C-alpha positions as a printed NumPy array, in Angstrom:
array([[ 23.274,  -3.533, -38.27 ],
       [ 25.963,  -0.902, -38.312],
       [ 27.207,   0.721, -35.172],
       [ 24.601,  -0.67 , -32.796],
       [ 25.304,  -2.869, -29.838],
       [ 22.74 ,  -5.649, -29.539],
       [ 21.257,  -6.289, -26.114],
       [ 19.278,  -9.467, -25.428],
       [ 15.971,  -8.375, -23.941],
       [ 13.774, -11.444, -24.253],
       [ 13.482, -11.45 , -20.473],
       [ 14.676,  -9.231, -17.659],
       [ 16.327, -10.189, -14.39 ],
       [ 12.962, -10.696, -12.735],
       [ 12.127, -13.355, -15.313],
       [  9.316, -11.52 , -17.081],
       [  8.302, -13.42 , -20.183],
       [  7.129, -12.126, -23.527],
       [  3.543, -12.804, -24.467],
       [  2.656, -16.101, -26.06 ],
       [  1.003, -16.074, -29.457],
       [ -2.781, -16.327, -29.487],
       [ -2.498, -19.924, -30.678],
       [ -1.698, -21.05 , -27.143],
       [ -4.76 , -19.266, -25.745],
       [ -6.91 , -20.758, -28.5  ],
       [ -6.082, -24.332, -27.496],
       [ -7.049, -23.701, -23.864],
       [-10.207, -21.837, -24.88 ],
       [-11.441, -24.573, -27.227],
       [-10.801, -27.197, -24.552],
       [-12.804, -25.119, -22.06 ],
       [-15.727, -24.617, -24.456],
       [-15.93 , -28.318, -25.26 ],
       [-15.849, -29.305, -21.615],
       [-18.394, -26.684, -20.527],
       [-20.956, -27.646, -23.164],
       [-20.807, -31.29 , -22.102],
       [-20.904, -30.436, -18.402],
       [-23.722, -27.905, -18.783],
       [-26.082, -30.43 , -20.389],
       [-25.405, -32.956, -17.635],
       [-25.853, -30.386, -14.847],
       [-29.247, -29.183, -16.089],
       [-30.502, -32.751, -16.338],
       [-29.306, -33.392, -12.805],
       [-30.839, -30.128, -11.544],
       [-34.213, -31.143, -12.982],
       [-34.007, -34.573, -11.326],
       [-32.774, -33.375,  -7.916],
       [-34.275, -29.892,  -7.569],
       [-30.874, -28.63 ,  -6.42 ],
       [-30.388, -24.86 ,  -6.666],
       [-26.621, -25.284,  -6.492],
       [-26.744, -27.752,  -9.377],
       [-28.887, -25.348, -11.408],
       [-26.409, -22.53 , -10.66 ],
       [-23.589, -24.731, -11.864],
       [-25.533, -25.4  , -15.055],
       [-25.887, -21.642, -15.595],
       [-22.179, -21.303, -14.835],
       [-21.282, -23.812, -17.565],
       [-23.545, -22.121, -20.127],
       [-22.019, -18.729, -19.34 ],
       [-18.489, -20.145, -19.56 ],
       [-19.27 , -21.739, -22.94 ],
       [-20.596, -18.468, -24.313],
       [-17.665, -16.576, -22.871],
       [-15.221, -18.949, -24.507],
       [-16.822, -18.257, -27.869],
       [-16.592, -14.513, -27.212],
       [-12.885, -14.827, -26.393],
       [-12.276, -16.737, -29.635],
       [-14.269, -14.123, -31.554],
       [-12.224, -11.363, -29.941],
       [ -8.973, -13.068, -30.938],
       [-10.185, -13.345, -34.528],
       [-11.343,  -9.733, -34.696],
       [ -8.059,  -8.508, -33.217],
       [ -6.177,  -9.986, -36.18 ],
       [ -8.019,  -7.867, -38.764],
       [ -5.567,  -5.626, -40.638],
       [ -5.438,  -1.862, -40.285],
       [ -7.621,   0.255, -42.561],
       [ -8.436,   3.926, -43.098],
       [-10.904,   3.946, -40.244],
       [ -8.598,   2.019, -37.911],
       [ -5.032,   3.057, -38.806],
       [ -3.57 ,   1.214, -35.806],
       [ -5.495,  -1.979, -36.489],
       [ -8.195,  -3.755, -34.486],
       [ -6.107,  -5.276, -31.704],
       [ -8.178,  -3.643, -28.958],
       [-11.19 ,  -5.691, -30.057],
       [ -9.804,  -8.462, -27.857],
       [ -9.927,  -6.175, -24.825],
       [-13.507,  -5.167, -25.613],
       [-14.749,  -8.748, -25.852],
       [-12.934,  -9.738, -22.665],
       [-14.795,  -6.838, -21.019],
       [-18.078,  -8.266, -22.339],
       [-17.072, -11.639, -20.878],
       [-16.458, -10.056, -17.475],
       [-19.871,  -8.349, -17.516],
       [-21.482, -11.643, -18.545],
       [-19.825, -13.516, -15.687],
       [-20.943, -10.871, -13.18 ],
       [-24.517, -10.305, -14.359],
       [-25.575, -13.663, -15.776],
       [-23.401, -16.18 , -13.97 ],
       [-23.101, -14.435, -10.612],
       [-26.458, -12.641, -10.591],
       [-28.586, -15.653, -11.539],
       [-26.746, -17.918,  -9.073],
       [-27.291, -15.504,  -6.177],
       [-30.957, -15.055,  -7.126],
       [-31.582, -18.808,  -7.341],
       [-29.822, -19.314,  -4.016],
       [-31.934, -16.695,  -2.259],
       [-35.145, -18.139,  -3.709],
       [-34.149, -21.632,  -2.618],
       [-33.323, -20.49 ,   0.913],
       [-36.7  , -18.75 ,   1.19 ],
       [-38.576, -21.718,  -0.272],
       [-36.434, -24.807,   0.356],
       [-37.373, -28.004,  -1.438],
       [-36.485, -31.544,  -0.377],
       [-33.662, -33.064,  -2.367],
       [-34.476, -35.499,  -5.133],
       [-32.23 , -38.309,  -6.354],
       [-28.92 , -37.51 ,  -4.661],
       [-27.147, -40.39 ,  -6.383],
       [-27.646, -38.593,  -9.681],
       [-26.307, -35.385,  -8.157],
       [-23.156, -37.064,  -6.872],
       [-22.503, -38.863, -10.158],
       [-22.966, -35.663, -12.15 ],
       [-20.77 , -33.648,  -9.817],
       [-18.072, -36.328,  -9.969],
       [-18.126, -36.424, -13.776],
       [-18.17 , -32.637, -13.928],
       [-15.128, -32.393, -11.659],
       [-13.232, -34.84 , -13.896],
       [-14.12 , -33.023, -17.14 ],
       [-13.586, -29.567, -15.669],
       [-10.321, -30.732, -14.139],
       [ -9.035, -31.858, -17.534],
       [ -9.942, -28.487, -19.065],
       [ -8.332, -26.665, -16.139],
       [ -5.077, -28.602, -16.538],
       [ -4.88 , -27.632, -20.23 ],
       [ -5.4  , -23.96 , -19.344],
       [ -2.904, -24.199, -16.484],
       [ -0.241, -25.748, -18.735],
       [ -0.413, -22.882, -21.242],
       [ -0.633, -20.29 , -18.476],
       [  2.522, -21.59 , -16.792],
       [  4.365, -21.572, -20.113],
       [  3.364, -17.94 , -20.606],
       [  4.148, -16.592, -17.149],
       [  7.584, -18.182, -16.823],
       [  9.232, -17.299, -13.507],
       [  6.79 , -14.548, -12.588],
       [  4.339, -15.07 ,  -9.755],
       [  0.789, -15.766, -10.883],
       [ -0.751, -12.502,  -9.674],
       [  2.213, -10.435, -10.9  ],
       [  1.899, -11.966, -14.36 ],
       [ -1.847, -11.296, -14.513],
       [ -1.282,  -7.664, -13.612],
       [  1.612,  -7.213, -16.087],
       [  0.186,  -9.244, -18.956],
       [ -1.303,  -7.352, -21.872],
       [ -3.115, -10.467, -23.118],
       [ -6.072, -11.159, -20.79 ],
       [ -7.067, -14.189, -22.861],
       [ -4.074, -15.99 , -21.317],
       [ -5.663, -15.988, -17.882],
       [ -9.403, -15.47 , -18.53 ],
       [ -9.96 , -19.136, -19.334],
       [ -7.804, -20.19 , -16.379],
       [ -9.819, -18.034, -13.98 ],
       [-13.107, -19.347, -15.372],
       [-11.979, -22.974, -15.122],
       [-10.589, -22.407, -11.619],
       [-13.863, -20.809, -10.504],
       [-15.743, -23.71 , -12.078],
       [-13.698, -26.264, -10.125],
       [-14.209, -24.408,  -6.857],
       [-17.897, -23.928,  -7.665],
       [-18.333, -27.665,  -8.15 ],
       [-16.787, -28.348,  -4.753],
       [-19.103, -25.761,  -3.171],
       [-22.107, -27.375,  -4.873],
       [-20.999, -30.813,  -3.694],
       [-20.662, -29.544,  -0.115],
       [-24.075, -27.863,  -0.258],
       [-25.836, -30.988,  -1.503],
       [-24.005, -33.319,   0.88 ],
       [-24.304, -31.326,   4.09 ],
       [-27.836, -30.194,   3.274],
       [-28.896, -33.83 ,   3.125],
       [-26.709, -34.999,   6.028],
       [-27.9  , -32.288,   8.418],
       [-31.426, -32.085,   7.083],
       [-31.008, -28.405,   6.233],
       [-32.053, -27.91 ,   2.584],
       [-31.223, -24.202,   2.864],
       [-27.55 , -25.14 ,   2.663],
       [-28.091, -25.978,  -0.994],
       [-29.323, -22.426,  -1.552],
       [-26.389, -21.051,   0.421],
       [-24.039, -22.983,  -1.861],
       [-25.689, -21.35 ,  -4.872],
       [-25.168, -17.89 ,  -3.347],
       [-21.497, -18.654,  -2.651],
       [-21.037, -19.793,  -6.256],
       [-22.563, -16.52 ,  -7.433],
       [-20.281, -14.445,  -5.199],
       [-17.283, -16.426,  -6.465],
       [-18.21 , -15.632, -10.065],
       [-18.72 , -11.973,  -9.239],
       [-15.249, -11.813,  -7.674],
       [-13.668, -13.249, -10.831],
       [-15.673, -10.807, -12.943],
       [-14.56 ,  -7.781, -10.896],
       [-10.908,  -8.769, -11.312],
       [-11.329,  -9.153, -15.082],
       [-13.232,  -5.862, -15.308],
       [-10.423,  -3.979, -13.589],
       [ -7.625,  -5.495, -15.666],
       [ -9.482,  -5.077, -18.958],
       [-10.553,  -1.517, -18.164],
       [ -6.923,  -0.505, -17.698],
       [ -6.007,  -2.033, -21.064],
       [ -8.918,  -0.367, -22.862],
       [ -8.075,   3.029, -21.39 ],
       [ -4.503,   2.568, -22.597],
       [ -1.562,   0.954, -20.824],
       [  2.073,   1.252, -21.778],
       [  5.254,  -0.567, -20.85 ],
       [  6.042,  -1.154, -17.199],
       [  8.571,   1.24 , -15.638],
       [ 11.426,  -1.293, -15.743],
       [ 10.757,  -2.099, -19.401],
       [ 10.68 ,   1.604, -20.263],
       [ 14.069,   2.03 , -18.609],
       [ 15.489,  -0.923, -20.549],
       [ 14.154,   0.547, -23.772],
       [ 15.642,   3.943, -22.951],
       [ 19.022,   2.33 , -22.218],
       [ 18.874,   0.43 , -25.482],
       [ 18.303,   3.609, -27.485],
       [ 20.99 ,   5.471, -25.555],
       [ 23.61 ,   2.892, -26.592],
       [ 23.368,   3.91 , -30.224],
       [ 26.649,   5.697, -31.028],
       [ 24.904,   8.683, -32.67 ],
       [ 22.416,   9.271, -29.852],
       [ 23.357,  12.149, -27.544],
       [ 20.275,  12.054, -25.3  ],
       [ 16.854,  10.453, -25.051],
       [ 13.959,  12.716, -24.125],
       [ 10.284,  11.87 , -23.672],
       [  9.601,   8.162, -24.205],
       [  5.977,   7.062, -24.435],
       [  4.37 ,   3.727, -25.211],
       [  0.869,   2.335, -25.473],
       [ -0.53 ,  -1.133, -26.078],
       [ -3.226,  -1.432, -28.715],
       [ -3.141,  -5.197, -28.293],
       [ -0.99 ,  -7.935, -26.731],
       [  1.366,  -7.909, -29.729],
       [  0.738,  -4.336, -30.854],
       [  2.817,  -1.732, -28.994],
       [  3.243,   1.85 , -30.202],
       [  6.412,   3.703, -29.164],
       [  7.04 ,   7.44 , -29.477],
       [ 10.417,   8.862, -28.456],
       [ 12.302,  12.171, -28.704],
       [ 15.996,  11.721, -29.538],
       [ 18.869,  14.207, -29.772],
       [ 21.394,  13.005, -32.35 ],
       [ 25.041,  14.024, -32.755],
       [ 25.683,  17.371, -34.396],
       [ 26.746,  17.567, -38.008],
       [ 24.728,  14.587, -39.259],
       [ 23.176,  14.876, -42.706],
       [ 19.448,  14.273, -43.179],
       [ 20.111,  10.908, -44.81 ],
       [ 22.369,   9.9  , -41.904],
       [ 19.628,  10.722, -39.417],
       [ 17.119,   8.704, -41.452],
       [ 19.496,   5.745, -41.44 ],
       [ 20.036,   6.017, -37.669],
       [ 16.289,   6.19 , -37.086],
       [ 15.79 ,   3.025, -39.141],
       [ 18.527,   1.264, -37.168],
       [ 16.978,   2.237, -33.832],
       [ 13.554,   1.054, -34.998],
       [ 15.004,  -2.339, -35.932],
       [ 16.78 ,  -2.702, -32.601],
       [ 13.638,  -1.812, -30.661],
       [ 11.571,  -4.358, -32.569],
       [ 14.256,  -7.002, -32.02 ],
       [ 14.456,  -6.303, -28.305],
       [ 10.704,  -5.88 , -27.826],
       [  8.893,  -8.189, -30.297],
       [  5.5  ,  -6.662, -29.446],
       [  6.574,  -3.277, -30.877],
       [  4.554,  -2.644, -34.043],
       [  4.956,   1.097, -34.632],
       [  7.87 ,   3.392, -33.722],
       [  7.723,   7.173, -34.081],
       [ 11.023,   8.978, -33.494],
       [ 11.089,  12.758, -33.179],
       [ 14.424,  14.513, -33.7  ],
       [ 14.935,  16.748, -30.656],
       [ 17.274,  19.641, -30.016],
       [ 19.385,  20.202, -26.917],
       [ 16.808,  22.768, -25.751],
       [ 14.031,  20.198, -26.118],
       [ 15.938,  17.698, -23.967],
       [ 16.693,  20.37 , -21.355],
       [ 13.031,  21.374, -21.235],
       [ 12.   ,  17.723, -20.848],
       [ 14.455,  17.116, -18.025],
       [ 13.225,  20.219, -16.22 ],
       [  9.745,  18.681, -16.055],
       [ 11.217,  15.736, -14.138],
       [ 12.176,  18.012, -11.266]])
């Protein structure tokens, strides 16, 4: 590429990693679906035999997680549909929509039903049935759920790199990378809560503790759902590059030998691997139209090399007055 200095931008000094392809998320999601279907069947059988509200809530939890996994896979598939006349920028945001549906499902179905069952059980406690069955089922569920969680955790760690977990979740533009992890983590914690409710309810002779466990499971699910709702809402409304990434992109453009100044630089994610960039650039005086076209093409290539998620670049040729007017808006 003529006249352009290449700058490696695969990761910045803070260790931020580029997004993994959806294939990594798919593996974790399929593992979660498989595990949840098996666990859900076992939990409902155990709930019928023991009368445990916490066990029933966990069964609901597994059913919801299975359905949510299918929705995430469907969202990934829909997001890959090519652009058309009605959707000139593609369908990448379909993933964000279906993750939003997942969050609502977790809150309303998983959390709501669990809280309701817990309240009903506390108001009308029933003596526990066969606790041996409950313990065996909970033990098997913890093993299966643990295996699914480890698969999700492995792919999540590979994606986040050196970033802290919460920082990565907030910066990531691919919620499918952590949705399954959050669901599996909540499932593991929910199983431990259910186990504690059944055990201490029987040990202390307080059957209401089983209902309390169900309520706690519901509140846990609602907390996960609220986090997902917030992150997905921001992506649906339209998020762009983080401030440090915008500055790196601006610096990259500025290094082109024919660029005099960089004005307004805007970006917006339509999907995890679908970033639109619009930038005003003042080029050197005396360039012919064909020279400017060539420089624009070179800058587009450099941006896509430095930021692999860039899918569309729109460069506006700006005058010195335009740049001055832009800078005046910055104070």
